[in-house]
LUMGUNU-900188 format. One line per 4 residues: for each residue x, z, y of C-alpha. Coordinates in steps of 0.02 Angstrom, whole numbers, plus 50000, padded with zeros to 5 digits. Each point is the difference from the previous one (the first is absolute). Example, Ala and Ser with C-alpha at 12.3 -4.5 7.8 and 13.67 -1.06 7.14 Angstrom:
! LUMGUNU-900188
50615/50390/49775  50069/49967/50172
***
This chain:
! LUMGUNU-900188
48578/50651/49125  49831/50050/49940  49851/49885/50016  49817/50055/50019
49828/49976/50062  49871/50111/50087  49853/50096/49932  49901/49890/49902
50037/49927/49824  49881/49861/49957  50049/49986/49807  49955/50164/49929
49826/50018/50046  49992/50168/50092  50024/50075/50172  50101/50136/50070
49911/49999/50153  49824/50044/49956  49896/50085/50128  49818/50036/50058
49902/50008/50151  50033/50169/50108  49811/50038/50002  49999/50020/49809
50158/50120/50006  50006/50149/49874  50156/50079/49924  49947/49955/49829
49994/49824/50049  50171/50010/50093  50082/50078/49844  49923/49868/49883
50056/49850/50114  50180/50068/50013  50016/50020/49816  49941/49821/49967
50116/49941/50144  50160/50085/49926  49963/49939/49824  49992/49827/50077
50163/50026/50100  50079/50044/49833  49950/49843/49917  50060/49896/50152
50167/50087/49993  50022/49964/49821  49946/49823/50022  50130/49981/50140
50141/50085/49901  49974/49882/49847  50035/49855/50132  50135/50073/50095
49891/50021/50157  50081/50159/50055  49935/50004/50179  49811/50046/50031
49896/50056/50146  49869/50123/49955  49828/49978/50085  49947/50122/50131
49835/50021/49910  50085/50089/49848  49907/50157/50064  49851/49952/50087
49967/50086/50177  50166/50084/49978  50028/50039/50171  49821/50037/50048
49934/50173/50030  49861/49964/49872  50112/49992/49847  50015/50183/49956
50039/49973/49813  50176/50055/49950  50061/49828/49937  50175/50057/49996
49977/50159/49896  49866/49904/49882  50116/49859/49963  50179/50079/50019
50046/49957/49824  49942/49825/50013  50094/49977/50164  50152/50072/49927
49996/49893/49847  49989/49841/50108  50141/50058/50119  50118/50036/49845
49951/49815/49940  50034/49928/50162  50174/50093/50022  50050/49984/49823
49985/49801/49999  50074/49976/50172  49842/49939/50081  49976/50017/50189
49836/50047/50082  49928/49971/50176  49830/50026/50088  49930/49904/50157
49858/50088/50091  49878/49879/50087  50009/49941/50174  49898/50140/50081
50166/50111/49991  50041/49999/50182  50137/50130/50038  50027/49937/50176
49798/50004/50043  49955/50068/50166  49847/50092/49922  50064/50159/49933
49863/50003/49868  50067/49838/49933  50177/50072/49994  49930/50148/49893
49920/49900/49891  50143/49884/49966  50110/50143/49966  49872/50082/49867
50010/49837/49907  50190/49997/50017  49996/50182/49920  49879/49932/49856
50121/49857/49958  50149/50110/50007  49912/50129/49891  49962/49865/49863
50190/49953/49993  50050/50188/50003  49871/50032/49849  50080/49870/49914
50170/50096/50023  50090/49837/50069  50149/50010/50099  50016/49930/50180
50024/49824/49950  49809/49991/49978  49945/49950/50168  49845/49986/50111
49999/49847/50110  49905/49986/50162  49994/49893/50153  50046/50060/50171
49820/49981/50057  49914/49949/50169  50086/49922/50160  49850/50052/50120
50079/49893/50133  50163/50087/49998  50125/49979/49865  50128/50117/50073
49869/50133/50004  49943/49968/49833  50172/50014/49931  50024/50163/50096
49847/50079/49932  50040/49953/49824  50172/50077/50006  49916/50155/50074
49873/50016/49859  50123/49965/49878  50099/50145/50046  49861/50115/49975
49959/49949/49810  50027/50118/49861  50154/49983/49905  49908/49950/49845
49943/49838/50088  50166/49973/50092  50105/49987/49837  49885/49858/49943
49940/49894/50154  50072/49826/50041  49934/49886/50141  49984/49809/49978
49997/49857/50124  49831/49922/50016  49932/49830/50035  49938/50005/50175
50059/50170/50089  50157/50075/49953  50149/49899/49955  50156/50049/49893
50092/50022/50155  49862/50136/50058  50002/50088/49832  50202/50006/50005
49986/50068/50160  49888/50141/49950  50118/50020/49851  50137/50037/50134
49895/50129/50082  49934/50099/49843  50098/49938/49847  49847/49931/49905
50038/49867/49872  49948/49825/50045  49904/49902/49856  50036/49815/50032
49837/49880/49986  50060/49828/49972  49842/49916/50041  49962/50103/50154
50174/49956/50062  49963/49817/49979  49831/50016/50100  50077/50127/50131
50177/49978/50002  50130/50097/50119  50158/49882/50002  50087/50045/49837
49979/49875/49857  49939/50076/49838  50183/50028/49924  50055/50091/50149
49830/50091/50010  50013/50065/49823  50171/50068/50040  49946/50089/50155
49854/50078/49906  50100/50048/49860  50123/50093/50107  49854/50122/50051
49987/50062/49822  50096/50162/49947  50061/50035/49818  49865/50109/49982
49868/49875/50046  50058/49881/49872  50032/49818/50029  49900/49896/50123
49819/49962/49973  49946/49823/50034  49824/49922/50006  50014/49819/49960
49871/49862/50007  49995/49820/50072  49864/49916/50101  49838/49918/49925
50028/49823/49998  49877/49921/50121  49937/50172/50051  49976/50081/50157
50154/50087/50072  50032/50173/49928  49912/49969/49828  50095/50035/49845
50021/49880/49857  49889/50014/49849  50139/49980/49879  50201/50008/50004
50092/49854/50083  50149/49998/49883  50107/49892/50099  49976/50104/50153
50035/50170/49903  50162/49920/49923  50053/49957/50181  49964/50181/50062
50106/50072/49850  50141/49881/50037  50000/50026/50188  50000/50189/49987
50125/50039/49859  50092/50117/49995  49889/50123/50087  49914/50126/49879
49810/49999/50012  49838/50038/49893  49879/49874/50032  49812/50014/50009
49897/49835/49975  49854/50003/50117  49924/49847/49925  49818/49980/49949
50015/49977/49821  50093/50158/49975  50090/50029/49840  49997/49809/49959
50115/49956/50143  50102/50161/49978  50032/49945/49815  50062/49820/50065
50112/50089/50135  50079/50109/49852  50047/49841/49909  50076/49921/50150
50090/50171/50048  50069/50008/49825  50140/49883/50061  50044/50118/50140
50141/50121/49978  49897/50134/50095  49860/49996/49875  49966/50165/49917
49997/49982/49808  49907/50142/49906  50103/49966/49835  50160/50039/50099
49924/50162/50045  49944/50057/49840  50150/49914/49901
***
């Protein structure tokens, strides 16, 4: 079990997702920004390693406008050495990486142009992980997409478009249950049709359940992951106390997290903390998870 958090570290004073307006694009500005983002990503990974935070979601903004036709600068070639060094660091320390494109990725859209743009964005995300030379355990997670008044047709379109994707995307893509449209049961059905692994989002399942309790749901999702995919990835958060339905908590609810670990043992998983205060809650989760026999201890790997 590896514990992590997404995209932003609030402690170190830099961002790996610096960007700029499309109207002010130039190749020189892109190269400068990517260089700064990669330097910050290195700092974040070093921070995480020192604290046994071995799961991290890289921001989609690592390369601004990475899938846009305007981005003509050869960022992969310009930073091949930097990407390779970061990848060696990640792999050498047993860290795990994921990415999560924004909600505008809709593979099952009725509009072919939206599908085309979504596919280009997925190609960019896969290229980032490929340029880091990470294996197929580094994943890109997406939601199924829209319902458009007919869930059955939406599922069919997703499966059809999924089959058309390039292998570089297919080896990395996973689908997660969402909080209003597609449940875990829907994702498992799509897995049966396509073989795509299912990432389990605990909070979304609580808001938009499909029958199975959390412990059973974790087992069902975990069974969709093949050895080459690594162990199940789980997004964990709890509700904001007194907040609107569907709002994530600002900080870790330690009691709820302990209960989640107890209920899901012994299923293997890596846990992404989707909680507002980022690494602060992830550090608290690590302290709780140390008592769990599934917790990945870096000292054991190096010793």
